Structure formats: structure tokens, C-alpha cells
C-alpha positions, 0 to 999 in steps of 0.5 A, a space after each residue: 499499499 502506498 502512503 498517498 494520504 501522507 503526500 497531501 500534507 505539508 512537509 518538514 525537513 529532517 533538520 527541522 524535525 530534529 530541532 522540533 521533535 527528536 524525542 529520543 526520550 519519550 512516551 510511545 503509544 502504538 495503535 493498529 488501524 486499517 488503511 481506511 482508518 489511516 486515511 481518516 486520521 490524516 484527513 481529520 488533521 490535515 490542517 495541522 500535521 506536516 510530513 517528513 520529506 527527504 530527497 523528495 520522498 515521504 516514505 522510507 524503507 527500513 530494515 532492522 536486525 534485532 540481537 538477543 542472547 541465545 536464550 532470548 533473555 531480552 525478549 523474556 524481560 519484555 514478556 514479563 514486563 521487567 521495569 528496566 529492559 532493552 532492545 538492541 538492533 542495527 537499523 538500515 535506511 535503505 533509501 539513504 544507504 545509512 545504518 545505525 546501531 540502536 539501544 532502546 531502553 525503558 526507564 523507571 517511569 515507563 518512557 522509551 529512551 533511545 541511544 544510537 550511533 552510526 554503524 557500518 552498512 556492510 556489517 549490520 549482522 554484527 556489533 563489532 568492537 565499537 558497537 559492543 563497547 557502545 551497547 555495554 556502556 549504555 546498558 551498564 551491563 559489561 559483557 552483555 553485547 558479547 552474548 548477543 546474536 542476530 535473532 529477527 529481522 523486520 522490513 517495512 515502510 515508514 512515514 513520519 508526521 509531526 504536529 508543530 504546535 505540540 512538538 509531537 510526532 507519529 510514525 506510520 508503518 506499513 508492509 511489515 514483514 518479520 523474518 526469524 534467522 531460521 527463515 520463518 516469516 510473518 506478514 502484517 497487513 494492517 498499519 501501525 501508528 506509533 505516537 511519540 510525545 512527552 508524557 501528555 497524550 497528543 491530538 492523534 491519541 485523542 482522535 484514536 480514543 474517540 474512534 474506539 482505538 486503544 494503545 496496543 501492546 505490540 512490538 515488532 520484535 517481541 510480538 513476531 518472535 512470540 508468534 513464530 516461536 510459541 514455546 516463548 512466553 507471549 501472554 502479553 501479546 496473545 490478544 494482539 496476535 489473535 486480532 492482528 497477525 496472520 502467519 
């Protein structure tokens, strides 16, 4: 599906986005809608939203490779709602030919804190010495990075919209495919809208609530892994899997 509704919005550059709403520390709320719902959401906010544009593009191909321990301890920490938990991934921006190493952590207040640094595009399946130092430093867990192995890859298209009035933003992900390192895959034919703001819900959140959508406990990595490997703990995502995912 093309994100044609996004193309009708005014645009914002990456530099302007980073100045106004970079939000590396933020509150995330994820919603699942169909394509009709996405068009309605954007149409109702067309007068206040702007969309990220880079080199004439409004949507971008993302490819993320998640790392975990052989016994998927990072997944299990999320499944059991440990207060402090992390995800480690390399992310490739296919349209710009760049890559980042990212560590996403939950702080004690439930907010997401993202740390990242540039990564070698040709070595995204390994952390490397610099990457391992970065991961161990961010997580304050010496030796953790050395235990991590590639576990799951996600591919999707993303558009980003910003509300300049509230300095909030949202990402819109479509065409999601998640592939385990053993080759098994799961596809997702709906839209994941993730709002990102400080603690206060923004206009997009309130629109979602008025239209019967509530935040969903969906994680591309954890939900897909729980679906592909039923032996893993997945109670947190069972309803999401039953409602939205089809293997």
C-alpha cells in the first residue's frame, strides 16, 4: 500500500524535525488501524500535521536486525514486564544507504529512551568492537554485547508526521514482514501508528480514543518472535496476535 494520504500534507525537513521533535526520550503509544482508518486520521488532521520529506520522498524503507542472547533473555524481559529492559538492533535506511546501531531502553517511569550511533552498513549482522563497547556502556552491563546474536529481521515502509504545535510526532508503518534467522516469516497487513510525545497524550491519541482505538501492546520484535516461536512466553501479546497477525 502506498502512503498517498501522507503526500497531501505539508512537508518538514529532517533538520527541522530534529530541532522540533527529536524525542529520544519519550512516551510511545502504538495503535493498529486499517488503511481506511489511516486515511481518516490524516484527513482529520491535515490542517495541523506536516510530513517528513527527504530528497523528495515521504516514505522510507527500513530494515532492522534485532540481537538477543541465545536464550532470548531480552525478549523474556519484555514478556514479563521487567521494569528496566532493553532492545538492541542495527537499522538500515535503505533509501539513504546509512545504518545505525540502536539501544532502546525503558526507564523507571515507563518512557522509552533511545541511544544510537552510526554503524557500518556492510556489517549490520554484527556489532563489532565499537558496537559492543557502545551497547555495554549504554546498558551498564559489561559483557552483555558479547552474548548477543542476530535473532529477527523486520522490513517495512515508514512515514513520519509531526504536529508543530505540540512538538509531538507519529510514525506510520506499513508492509511489515518479520523474518526469524531460521527463515520463518510473518506478514502484517494493517497499519501501525506510533505516537511519540512527552508524558501528555497528543491530538492523534485523542482522535484514536474517540474512534475506539486503544494503545496496543505490540512490538515488532517481541510480538513476531512470540508468534513464530510458541514456546516463548507471549501472554502479553496473545490478544494482539489473535486480533491482527496472520502467519
